C-alpha positions as CSV (number, residue, x, y, z in Angstrom):
1,M,0.0,0.0,0.0
2,T,1.3,3.4,-0.9
3,D,1.4,6.3,1.6
4,A,-0.3,9.4,0.4
5,I,2.1,12.3,0.1
6,I,0.6,15.8,-0.2
7,T,2.8,17.9,-2.4
8,R,2.3,21.4,-3.5
9,R,1.3,20.2,-7.0
10,T,-1.4,17.8,-5.5
11,L,-2.8,20.6,-3.3
12,L,-3.0,23.1,-6.2
13,A,-4.7,20.5,-8.4
14,A,-7.3,19.6,-5.7
15,T,-8.0,23.3,-5.0
16,G,-8.5,24.0,-8.7
17,A,-10.9,21.1,-9.0
18,I,-13.0,22.5,-6.1
19,V,-13.1,26.0,-7.6
20,V,-14.1,24.6,-11.0
21,T,-16.8,22.3,-9.7
22,G,-18.3,24.9,-7.4
23,V,-18.5,23.1,-4.1
24,P,-21.4,24.6,-2.0
25,G,-20.2,26.9,0.7
26,L,-17.0,27.8,-1.1
27,I,-16.5,31.5,-1.1
28,L,-15.2,32.9,-4.4
29,P,-13.9,36.4,-5.0
30,A,-16.6,38.9,-5.8
31,R,-16.9,39.7,-9.5
32,A,-17.7,43.3,-10.7
33,E,-21.2,43.5,-12.2
34,M,-21.6,45.7,-15.2
35,V,-24.0,48.5,-14.7
36,A,-26.3,49.0,-17.7
37,A,-27.3,52.3,-19.2
38,T,-30.7,53.8,-18.3
39,P,-33.0,53.7,-21.3
40,S,-35.2,56.7,-22.1
41,M,-38.8,56.3,-20.9
42,R,-41.8,56.7,-23.2
43,G,-43.3,60.1,-22.7
44,G,-40.2,61.4,-20.9
45,A,-39.4,64.1,-23.5
46,N,-43.0,65.5,-23.5
47,N,-43.0,69.3,-23.2
48,Y,-39.1,69.3,-23.1
49,L,-37.6,72.8,-23.5
50,P,-33.9,72.7,-24.4
51,G,-31.6,74.9,-22.4
52,A,-33.5,75.3,-19.1
53,P,-31.3,77.4,-16.8
54,V,-29.6,76.0,-13.7
55,V,-31.6,77.3,-10.8
56,E,-31.6,77.1,-7.0
57,R,-35.3,76.3,-6.9
58,I,-38.2,76.1,-9.3
59,G,-41.1,78.4,-8.1
60,G,-42.1,78.4,-4.4
61,G,-40.8,74.9,-3.6
62,G,-42.2,72.4,-1.1
63,F,-41.5,69.3,-3.2
64,W,-38.1,67.6,-3.7
65,M,-36.9,65.9,-6.9
66,T,-33.8,63.8,-6.1
67,G,-31.6,61.2,-7.7
68,S,-28.2,60.1,-8.8
69,V,-26.1,60.0,-11.9
70,R,-23.6,57.2,-12.5
71,R,-21.4,56.0,-15.4
72,V,-22.3,52.9,-17.4
73,G,-20.1,49.9,-16.8
74,D,-18.5,50.5,-13.4
75,G,-21.3,52.6,-11.9
76,A,-18.9,55.4,-10.8
77,P,-20.8,58.6,-9.6
78,L,-20.6,61.5,-12.1
79,A,-20.1,64.9,-10.6
80,G,-21.1,68.2,-12.3
81,Q,-23.7,66.6,-14.6
82,R,-26.7,68.8,-15.7
83,I,-30.1,67.4,-15.0
84,Q,-33.2,69.2,-16.3
85,I,-36.5,68.8,-14.3
86,W,-40.0,69.9,-15.2
87,A,-43.5,68.9,-14.2
88,H,-47.2,69.8,-14.0
89,T,-47.3,71.5,-10.5
90,T,-49.5,73.7,-8.3
91,E,-47.8,76.7,-10.0
92,G,-47.7,75.8,-13.6
93,N,-48.0,73.4,-16.5
94,E,-45.3,71.2,-18.0
95,R,-45.2,73.5,-21.0
96,D,-44.6,76.7,-19.0
97,P,-41.0,77.8,-19.1
98,W,-41.2,78.7,-15.3
99,S,-42.0,75.1,-14.6
100,H,-38.5,74.0,-16.0
101,G,-35.2,74.2,-14.3
102,A,-31.9,72.4,-14.1
103,T,-29.4,71.4,-11.4
104,L,-25.9,69.9,-11.3
105,T,-24.8,66.7,-9.5
106,D,-22.5,67.0,-6.5
107,A,-19.2,65.2,-5.9
108,N,-21.2,61.9,-5.1
109,G,-23.2,62.1,-8.4
110,E,-26.3,63.1,-6.5
111,F,-28.8,65.9,-7.4
112,R,-31.6,67.6,-5.5
113,L,-33.9,70.3,-6.6
114,E,-36.8,71.9,-4.8
115,M,-40.0,72.7,-6.8
116,P,-43.7,73.2,-6.3
117,Q,-45.9,70.2,-5.5
118,I,-46.4,67.9,-8.5
119,V,-50.1,67.4,-9.3
120,P,-51.7,64.8,-11.6
121,A,-51.6,65.4,-15.4
122,F,-53.6,62.9,-17.4
123,G,-54.5,61.1,-14.2
124,Q,-51.0,60.5,-13.0
125,P,-48.7,62.6,-10.8
126,H,-45.4,62.4,-12.5
127,G,-42.2,64.3,-13.1
128,H,-39.9,64.7,-16.1
129,L,-36.1,64.6,-16.0
130,A,-33.5,64.8,-18.7
131,Y,-29.8,64.4,-19.1
132,D,-29.2,66.5,-22.2
133,D,-25.5,67.5,-22.3
134,D,-22.9,66.5,-24.8
135,A,-20.6,64.1,-23.0
136,F,-23.2,61.3,-22.7
137,K,-26.2,60.0,-24.6
138,T,-29.4,61.9,-23.9
139,V,-31.8,60.2,-21.5
140,F,-35.4,61.3,-20.7
141,L,-37.2,59.9,-17.6
142,R,-40.9,60.1,-16.6
143,P,-41.2,58.6,-13.1
144,V,-44.7,58.3,-11.7
145,M,-45.4,59.0,-8.0
146,A,-47.1,56.4,-5.9
147,S,-49.5,59.0,-4.5
148,A,-50.4,62.6,-5.5
149,S,-49.7,63.5,-1.8
150,D,-46.1,62.4,-2.0
151,T,-43.7,65.4,-1.4
152,S,-40.7,63.9,-3.1
153,L,-39.8,61.8,-6.2
154,S,-36.5,60.2,-7.0
155,A,-35.0,59.1,-10.3
156,D,-31.6,57.6,-11.1
157,F,-29.5,57.9,-14.3
158,V,-26.8,55.6,-15.6
159,L,-25.2,57.3,-18.6
160,E,-23.4,56.0,-21.6
161,P,-20.8,58.0,-23.4
162,A,-22.0,59.8,-26.5
């Protein structure tokens, strides 16, 4: 009978077999997931007015539109990106220039803009947001609120280079 001798080669071969076969409970290194680009939503571009100015607030405020902007692939936050926001509110219609404004993302790729309370248009309380600068492909979003009494709405962008 032959004595079993564990050599470095034997140990490496056995370890490789375990990794390949996927033994339950074996912890493997984390793999980076690719973050997909955000597609434009149907109706997102409705009543879009190019070139809305960057503002501190739209109208009298009271409602918060928030979100984040990240890069496709690695999901890294994108600072300094211009996001335009507009909606049908207690102070104006989506078509009114004073119902439009833009804001810039902070160092963490997050944005936040105060605006008047969004009210239902065509039976749905919803906002409109757009990334419309040159560095990345244009994306229009039209998120719907769960309730017309909500005082905030969030939307996230993952942008793909133009």
